[in-house]
Residue, then its C-alpha position, 0 to 999 in steps of 0.5 A: m447461479s453463483e453465490p455472492q462473494t463476501a469481502v475478504p480483508i486485504g492483508v499487507t505489510v508496510n515497513g515491517e508492520d502487518h495491516e489489514f483493510p476491509v476492502p481493496v485499497t489503492m496505494s493512495q488510499l493506503l497512505e491516507q488511511l495510515s496517515l503517511p505523507t504522499k510527498g517526499i517519499a518513495v514506495a517499493v512493493d515486493g522489492a520493486v519501485f512502485p511509481r506514483t503513476r501506479w498509485d491508483e491501482p489496487v494493492r494486492r493481498g500479501s504485498e510487502i510495502e516499504i515507504l521510504t522518506a527523503v532526508q537531507g544530510g551530508 
């Protein structure tokens, strides 16, 4: 019989800051929990674009996430 697994916090880096979540989170949940916008942004995970179509997938432990916001200017 296998032993029950204990929840291990998920540690990720978002825009250079370390964050820890008590349970696995999706990208959508991560943005919500960090009070970040979900519109007008681009997300990169480990240096690769992470399309919005994948935001319901769990974020992997140790991921380096960059959240980029669109700005107007000239």
